[in-house]
N, C-alpha and C positions, 0 to 999 in steps of 0.2 A: 152711502146717494155715488159713491165713487163704485160701486159694482158692476161697472158695463164698462163693454167694451170701446176705448176713444180710438179713433177711425180717421185718418187723417182723408178728407177728398182729395185725390189728384197729388198726392203729398200733404203741403198745405197752402191748394190755391188760392188764398184767399191774403195769403205776406209776399208769394213768388210765385212765379210763371207756371203752370200748370202742369204736371207730369215732364218733370223736368229732374234732373240728378241734384240740383239744387234744391227746387221745392220738396222732394222727397226729403233729402237733408236735415230742411228746417222743420218738417215736422217728426222728425227723429230727435231734433234739438228740444222742441219744444217737451215731447214725451209722448209718445203716440204707441197701443197696445198693436196697432195693425194700421199699415196705409193703403187705400185703392185706388188702382191705377188703369187707363183701359188700352188695350191691345188691338195692331192691326196690321196686314202682312203684306210686306209690299210686293212688286213683282218678282224678285227671284224668292219670293218665301219666309225670309227672314221676318222678325215679329218686333214693331217698333210704339215703345209704348207716347201715344198720342189720343185724342175722344173721336176730334172728328173725323169723317169720312174723306173729305178735302184739306188741304193746309193751308186752305186760304184766311182762314181766319187768324190759329196763332202764330205761323209764321209766315216769314218771307217769299216764299216758296206760290205754287198755284196749282192743283188737280187733285187728284183723286192720289192719296198713298198708294192704292191695289195696283197703280201705274207705272209709277218709278221707282226705278235701281237704288239699290245701299248709295250707290256713289254719290245720287244727287242728296239723299234724306241725307245725311253727314253732312252736307255743305249749307245745308237751310237753317238760319238764325230764328230763335224767338223770341219773341219782345226784344230781338236788339241784338243781343249776345249769350244767349242761353242755347242749348241743341236738342233736338227731340234721341234720346238713349234709348238704344236697343231692350229688351228686357230680362238678355242676361247683364245687364248692366245694373239694370235694377236688384237683380237678383243677388250680386256679388255685393254691390250695397248696403244689404237689407240683413243679407246672412248671419244667423243669429239675434236680430235686434230687433224683429218684432217680425207679427201674421204681415201675409201681402195677399188683400182681394182683388183678383184682377177677375177683370171685367171683357170677355168677350165680344167685343164691339164690332172689329169687321169681320166680313163675310171667311169663313173657309181655316178659322181660328182654334177650333176646337181638338185638331188633331198636332198643329207644331207643339200650343200647349202644355198638352197631357205629353208629350215626347219630352218636354225640356223638362216640369216637374218630373213625371216616371227619372229622368236621369239623376238629378236633385234629390231625391230620396236614397237611389240604389245606392250614389255615391256616400250616402250619409250625412249630409249638409244642410238638407232639411229635411222635414217630417213633414207626412202628409194633413196633420194636424196643425202646419203652417201657413195652408193655402184655405184660402176661398176661392172656388171659380164661381160666379155670376154673370148674366146676360139677360137681355133682353129676349132673346131671339131662339127659341124654342128648338130649333134644329142643335145650334152649338150645346145647346145642354145636351139632349139625347146623346149626340155623337161624341160630349166626355163621357156620359154615364158608361157607353157598350165601349169606351177605349180604357175606362178603368172603373174598379168599382169602390174603389177606396176613396180617389178624391172627393173635399168637399163639398158641395155644391147648394147655390144659394139661388133663389129666386128673384130675379127684380120686378119688382109691379109699381105702375100707375095708372093705374085702374083697379085693381080689384083683388084684395086680402084674400076673398075668398077661392078666387080662381086658379089664384098665388100657391093657397095651399092645398088643392087637389090636381097641381101641377105638380108639384113639391113630393108629393106621396109619390106620384108615378116617377119621378128623378130619384126616390131616396137620399133627396136631397134633407139640407142637415138647415135651411135657414131661409126664411124670407126675406126678402131687402125692400119691401115698402116705400114708396115716397111719404115725405113729409104729408104733402094734401092728402091722402087718403087712409093713413094711420087714426084709429081709435084705440080707447081703451076696452073698448071689446073684442075687437078682432086680435088687436093684441093679443087678448087671452085667450081665444080662437086657436089662434097660431100656438102657442104652448102648449093649450090642451092636445093641440097635434103632431106635438113632438117638435117644431121646431123652435129654433133659436128668433128671435127679430132683430134686424138690425137695419135701422131705418136713416135714409139722408133726405136731403141735405138740409142741414140744421143748425143753422146759425144765429140767431137773434136769443135773446135770455129767456127772454118767457118760454118759447118752444122747444128748446134745451128742459128747461124746468118742467116740463108739462110729460116732454117723456120719459123721465127719471119715473116722473109720478107714475104713467103707463106703464113701467116693470121691462123696459124695453132693456135687452141680451147687451146692445152696439149701437152709439153714434155715431151718423159720418158727416164732418162737418168741416169747410172750407179753412173755420180758425178751429184748430184740434185744440189752443190754447186756452179757448173759452169754457174746453168739457171739463177742465180742471178745478175751475174755481167757479162755478154759473152760478152762485149767489151772488157773486163782486161786481160790481162796474167791467162792465164787454165793451171795452175799446181795442179795435185791432193790435 
């Protein structure tokens, strides 16, 4: 029952403020094989770890991240006292501890993410196999593949697993990341037969976790990574 990747969604989103260093550390403390985060570029090009295109939902700021300079982003608070981290800070925290799934959420994030990944691999602090680069945005994934033939790519989908498989073949991807709402036993098998790993999101409830294990998925992305360790037990937050 334990032969699947336990992946913390935006760190440990169900426990602490999403995509913060504290939430990521919480996922590490719980024990995960990988952590999933989202990245956007700010006005000066640095990569920041935040989900939405705007600041309004998760911070005390407002407006589009892509239009904000770093000095503004550094002062913002997430849920009152956390802060928005940069991608480099997350990499420093996680080095040697677990894998990292970087979702290219913002526009034009493929090139700067690729540059950082390549630097980390070339200096020996990370391996390509420590990374998964995922996105819903086809252009970002194709740019990623054009820039680097070695970086592991995953195709995100909330619409169609067969379409994700076909796109994955064109991208030479390693994995399909379907939403819980579209995954079935059959399309899990189809993905495996096509040579892809299957990491499903976002799986929080006991019954769903057990069903995904029964389907034979390779990884489960959850807001509550603690629940992935003992899915047969009572699952309180």
